[in-house]
C-alpha positions, 0 to 999 in steps of 0.5 A: 178806550173802554172806560168801564175797565176802570183803568184810569190814567192819573195826572197831577193836572190836566188842561183842556179847552175849545170844546165848543159844546153847543155846536155839531163839530164838538167831539163830545163822545170822545171827550166824555171817554177821555174824562172817564178814562183820566183823573187829576188833582186839578182840571183846567177848562181853558175857554170856549167850553160852551159856544155861546156865539153859536147857541145865540144863533141856533140851539143845538144841545144833544144829550152827549153835551149835557153828559159832558157838563154833568161829568165835569160837575161830578168831578168837581163834587168828588174832589177834583179842583176844577178851574174854568178860564172863559174864552171868547165863545163863552165870554159871558162867564167872565162876569163871574170872575172869582165866583164858584159855579157848582164847585167850579172856580171861575177866573179870567187868568190864573198862575199854576205852579207845577210839581217842579216849581215852575210858574205857568200863566193860564189863559184862553188867549183870545185877548191877544188875537188881532182879529178878535181884539180889533174886529169882533165882527170879522171873528164872527164871520170867520166862525160861521165859515169855520162851522160850514167847513166842519160840516163839509169835513164830515162828508169828505171823510165819510167818502175818504173812509169808503175809499180806504183813505185815512182821515184828513182835516179839511177845516184845519187846511182851510183855516190854515190858508184863510188865517195866513191871509190875515196880517197879524201884528205879532205872532200869537205864540210870541205874544203869549210868551211875552205876556207870561214873561210880563207876569214873571211866569216861566211859561204859559198854557192857552187854547184858542187856536185849536193847535196843540203845541209845547215848545220853547219861545224865547226862553218861555215855555209855550203850551197850547192844549189844542181842542175837542173839535178837530184834534181831541187833545189835552195838556197833562202834568205828571206828578214830577212836573213833566208836561205832555200833550195827549193826543187822545185819538192816537191812544191805542183803541180810541176812534173818532166820533162822527155823528152816529158813526165811529171812524178810525184815524188820527185827527192831528190838526194841520192848523198853523200856529198863527192866531185864529178865531175858532 
């Protein structure tokens, strides 16, 4: 979508997460296009915006990643209420709970009230992931393997495109297979729904597992806004309180960015809804 046409999609609220700025897998160009093409009264950044884990190992910060940060700061300056809820990859920001960073509010969790009166608990979700909570070293190991899979994913799809085949997410497929091998104590979605119920909320909005979803879980509305590494998705609230998942690469005219090339096709994630540590 060409944002220069100034045809913007307007929402009451937008949630995005798992951008992973500082990694080669981040779809910064697609996200920047999304941010330029949408407006909202409130914008929630639901964790893993910056990948501190990866940046500590090796520095990668192209201009497009800087452009995303500048765009977020500009939105905050121009009146959008921007709320940053840190995740496990940018957990350093949790030390600044309750403070403002360039007009961006930093909180570890927050309750959001929709236009139709529902209370939604907003948090990243890593605290309820058995791997991250009980074995952080295993989570880092999984992160390294995931990065390698993303690199392989690029070249696989270059070949698939040359042969006329549609996009296929190798990294999501591998994540599904690997994560299913780990026996988690409880389902991620059910655990998140239980946490929302404990807070007296009607629903929960989270990220973390790179799998966009909106469904009822035992009477609680479970929403996951997905990611900007594979699926390029967001959760949005209309002015009547209606919630929807935006699959940006499926919007007419949008394409997916791979390094210097632009490749068409959907990045619909096939990842499982079990907990993961992307």
